[in-house]
PyMOL commands that place a pseudoatom at each C-alpha (Angstrom):
pseudoatom trace, name=CA, resn=MET, resi=1, chain=A, elem=C, hetatm=0, pos=[-83.798, 4.978, -38.478]
pseudoatom trace, name=CA, resn=MET, resi=2, chain=A, elem=C, hetatm=0, pos=[-82.042, 3.393, -35.539]
pseudoatom trace, name=CA, resn=LYS, resi=3, chain=A, elem=C, hetatm=0, pos=[-84.190, 1.880, -32.808]
pseudoatom trace, name=CA, resn=VAL, resi=4, chain=A, elem=C, hetatm=0, pos=[-82.907, 2.974, -29.367]
pseudoatom trace, name=CA, resn=GLU, resi=5, chain=A, elem=C, hetatm=0, pos=[-83.876, 1.163, -26.160]
pseudoatom trace, name=CA, resn=ARG, resi=6, chain=A, elem=C, hetatm=0, pos=[-82.726, 1.430, -22.566]
pseudoatom trace, name=CA, resn=GLY, resi=7, chain=A, elem=C, hetatm=0, pos=[-82.791, -0.938, -19.606]
pseudoatom trace, name=CA, resn=ARG, resi=8, chain=A, elem=C, hetatm=0, pos=[-81.599, -4.298, -18.391]
pseudoatom trace, name=CA, resn=ALA, resi=9, chain=A, elem=C, hetatm=0, pos=[-84.307, -6.341, -20.132]
pseudoatom trace, name=CA, resn=ALA, resi=10, chain=A, elem=C, hetatm=0, pos=[-83.747, -4.574, -23.459]
pseudoatom trace, name=CA, resn=VAL, resi=11, chain=A, elem=C, hetatm=0, pos=[-79.969, -5.093, -23.256]
pseudoatom trace, name=CA, resn=TRP, resi=12, chain=A, elem=C, hetatm=0, pos=[-80.307, -8.815, -22.523]
pseudoatom trace, name=CA, resn=GLN, resi=13, chain=A, elem=C, hetatm=0, pos=[-82.848, -9.278, -25.295]
pseudoatom trace, name=CA, resn=HIS, resi=14, chain=A, elem=C, hetatm=0, pos=[-80.538, -7.489, -27.745]
pseudoatom trace, name=CA, resn=ALA, resi=15, chain=A, elem=C, hetatm=0, pos=[-77.573, -9.551, -26.491]
pseudoatom trace, name=CA, resn=GLU, resi=16, chain=A, elem=C, hetatm=0, pos=[-79.558, -12.697, -27.206]
pseudoatom trace, name=CA, resn=GLU, resi=17, chain=A, elem=C, hetatm=0, pos=[-80.412, -11.478, -30.725]
pseudoatom trace, name=CA, resn=ALA, resi=18, chain=A, elem=C, hetatm=0, pos=[-76.738, -10.622, -31.372]
pseudoatom trace, name=CA, resn=ASP, resi=19, chain=A, elem=C, hetatm=0, pos=[-75.536, -13.888, -29.756]
pseudoatom trace, name=CA, resn=LEU, resi=20, chain=A, elem=C, hetatm=0, pos=[-73.488, -11.987, -27.142]
pseudoatom trace, name=CA, resn=GLN, resi=21, chain=A, elem=C, hetatm=0, pos=[-74.972, -13.309, -23.889]
pseudoatom trace, name=CA, resn=ASP, resi=22, chain=A, elem=C, hetatm=0, pos=[-72.182, -15.799, -23.203]
pseudoatom trace, name=CA, resn=VAL, resi=23, chain=A, elem=C, hetatm=0, pos=[-69.476, -13.239, -23.933]
pseudoatom trace, name=CA, resn=ILE, resi=24, chain=A, elem=C, hetatm=0, pos=[-71.046, -10.661, -21.614]
pseudoatom trace, name=CA, resn=ARG, resi=25, chain=A, elem=C, hetatm=0, pos=[-71.393, -13.265, -18.851]
pseudoatom trace, name=CA, resn=GLN, resi=26, chain=A, elem=C, hetatm=0, pos=[-67.724, -14.277, -19.206]
pseudoatom trace, name=CA, resn=VAL, resi=27, chain=A, elem=C, hetatm=0, pos=[-66.527, -10.663, -19.058]
pseudoatom trace, name=CA, resn=ALA, resi=28, chain=A, elem=C, hetatm=0, pos=[-68.839, -9.897, -16.099]
pseudoatom trace, name=CA, resn=ALA, resi=29, chain=A, elem=C, hetatm=0, pos=[-67.390, -12.869, -14.219]
pseudoatom trace, name=CA, resn=VAL, resi=30, chain=A, elem=C, hetatm=0, pos=[-63.940, -11.254, -14.323]
pseudoatom trace, name=CA, resn=PHE, resi=31, chain=A, elem=C, hetatm=0, pos=[-64.699, -7.514, -14.355]
pseudoatom trace, name=CA, resn=GLU, resi=32, chain=A, elem=C, hetatm=0, pos=[-67.325, -5.380, -12.660]
pseudoatom trace, name=CA, resn=LEU, resi=33, chain=A, elem=C, hetatm=0, pos=[-69.507, -3.940, -15.425]
pseudoatom trace, name=CA, resn=SER, resi=34, chain=A, elem=C, hetatm=0, pos=[-71.163, -0.638, -14.645]
pseudoatom trace, name=CA, resn=ASP, resi=35, chain=A, elem=C, hetatm=0, pos=[-72.636, -0.096, -18.103]
pseudoatom trace, name=CA, resn=VAL, resi=36, chain=A, elem=C, hetatm=0, pos=[-73.283, -2.103, -21.260]
pseudoatom trace, name=CA, resn=ALA, resi=37, chain=A, elem=C, hetatm=0, pos=[-74.120, -0.801, -24.721]
pseudoatom trace, name=CA, resn=ILE, resi=38, chain=A, elem=C, hetatm=0, pos=[-74.786, -2.967, -27.783]
pseudoatom trace, name=CA, resn=ILE, resi=39, chain=A, elem=C, hetatm=0, pos=[-74.866, -1.515, -31.278]
pseudoatom trace, name=CA, resn=THR, resi=40, chain=A, elem=C, hetatm=0, pos=[-75.973, -3.560, -34.266]
pseudoatom trace, name=CA, resn=PRO, resi=41, chain=A, elem=C, hetatm=0, pos=[-77.225, -2.347, -37.642]
pseudoatom trace, name=CA, resn=GLY, resi=42, chain=A, elem=C, hetatm=0, pos=[-80.483, -0.519, -36.953]
pseudoatom trace, name=CA, resn=LYS, resi=43, chain=A, elem=C, hetatm=0, pos=[-80.530, -1.017, -33.178]
pseudoatom trace, name=CA, resn=LEU, resi=44, chain=A, elem=C, hetatm=0, pos=[-78.859, 0.463, -30.070]
pseudoatom trace, name=CA, resn=THR, resi=45, chain=A, elem=C, hetatm=0, pos=[-79.485, -0.672, -26.517]
pseudoatom trace, name=CA, resn=TYR, resi=46, chain=A, elem=C, hetatm=0, pos=[-77.757, 0.557, -23.380]
pseudoatom trace, name=CA, resn=LEU, resi=47, chain=A, elem=C, hetatm=0, pos=[-78.043, 0.025, -19.652]
pseudoatom trace, name=CA, resn=ASN, resi=48, chain=A, elem=C, hetatm=0, pos=[-77.248, 3.381, -17.988]
pseudoatom trace, name=CA, resn=GLU, resi=49, chain=A, elem=C, hetatm=0, pos=[-75.624, 5.921, -20.309]
pseudoatom trace, name=CA, resn=LYS, resi=50, chain=A, elem=C, hetatm=0, pos=[-76.082, 6.354, -24.043]
pseudoatom trace, name=CA, resn=PRO, resi=51, chain=A, elem=C, hetatm=0, pos=[-72.710, 6.074, -25.838]
pseudoatom trace, name=CA, resn=ARG, resi=52, chain=A, elem=C, hetatm=0, pos=[-71.236, 9.370, -27.034]
pseudoatom trace, name=CA, resn=LYS, resi=53, chain=A, elem=C, hetatm=0, pos=[-70.838, 10.037, -30.742]
pseudoatom trace, name=CA, resn=TYR, resi=54, chain=A, elem=C, hetatm=0, pos=[-67.305, 10.698, -31.892]
pseudoatom trace, name=CA, resn=THR, resi=55, chain=A, elem=C, hetatm=0, pos=[-65.353, 11.085, -35.086]
pseudoatom trace, name=CA, resn=ARG, resi=56, chain=A, elem=C, hetatm=0, pos=[-62.163, 9.089, -35.334]
pseudoatom trace, name=CA, resn=ILE, resi=57, chain=A, elem=C, hetatm=0, pos=[-59.254, 11.031, -36.817]
pseudoatom trace, name=CA, resn=ARG, resi=58, chain=A, elem=C, hetatm=0, pos=[-56.345, 9.047, -38.156]
pseudoatom trace, name=CA, resn=PRO, resi=59, chain=A, elem=C, hetatm=0, pos=[-53.222, 11.225, -38.114]
pseudoatom trace, name=CA, resn=PHE, resi=60, chain=A, elem=C, hetatm=0, pos=[-50.952, 11.234, -41.155]
pseudoatom trace, name=CA, resn=GLU, resi=61, chain=A, elem=C, hetatm=0, pos=[-53.326, 9.028, -43.117]
pseudoatom trace, name=CA, resn=SER, resi=62, chain=A, elem=C, hetatm=0, pos=[-53.683, 11.260, -46.160]
pseudoatom trace, name=CA, resn=ASP, resi=63, chain=A, elem=C, hetatm=0, pos=[-50.887, 13.834, -45.891]
pseudoatom trace, name=CA, resn=VAL, resi=64, chain=A, elem=C, hetatm=0, pos=[-47.618, 12.120, -45.053]
pseudoatom trace, name=CA, resn=LYS, resi=65, chain=A, elem=C, hetatm=0, pos=[-46.050, 8.839, -44.059]
pseudoatom trace, name=CA, resn=ILE, resi=66, chain=A, elem=C, hetatm=0, pos=[-43.397, 8.240, -41.419]
pseudoatom trace, name=CA, resn=ASP, resi=67, chain=A, elem=C, hetatm=0, pos=[-40.463, 5.978, -42.196]
pseudoatom trace, name=CA, resn=ASN, resi=68, chain=A, elem=C, hetatm=0, pos=[-40.410, 3.434, -39.352]
pseudoatom trace, name=CA, resn=ALA, resi=69, chain=A, elem=C, hetatm=0, pos=[-36.657, 2.838, -39.585]
pseudoatom trace, name=CA, resn=THR, resi=70, chain=A, elem=C, hetatm=0, pos=[-35.521, 6.469, -39.459]
pseudoatom trace, name=CA, resn=GLY, resi=71, chain=A, elem=C, hetatm=0, pos=[-38.567, 8.330, -38.143]
pseudoatom trace, name=CA, resn=GLU, resi=72, chain=A, elem=C, hetatm=0, pos=[-38.401, 10.762, -41.064]
pseudoatom trace, name=CA, resn=ILE, resi=73, chain=A, elem=C, hetatm=0, pos=[-41.562, 12.267, -42.524]
pseudoatom trace, name=CA, resn=ILE, resi=74, chain=A, elem=C, hetatm=0, pos=[-42.052, 11.219, -46.145]
pseudoatom trace, name=CA, resn=ALA, resi=75, chain=A, elem=C, hetatm=0, pos=[-44.514, 13.026, -48.437]
pseudoatom trace, name=CA, resn=LYS, resi=76, chain=A, elem=C, hetatm=0, pos=[-46.869, 10.779, -50.369]
for i in range(1, 76): cmd.bond("trace and resi %d" % i, "trace and resi %d" % (i + 1))
show_as sticks, trace
zoom trace
């Protein structure tokens, strides 16, 4: 079961556990961060909004291949 926590303190504690504090500080120095979510095995922490679940679909992965030189569709 995944442990889910919310809030600034929880995110910074999780960032420390995942050794991401320096990276987040460097990114925040350049960009304005409105939300942060950290996912590690067994734990999810987020600041404002819980990340949405999605299923990644990779087109043409199992059915066909495209020849890069000609652009033709090649059956596997």
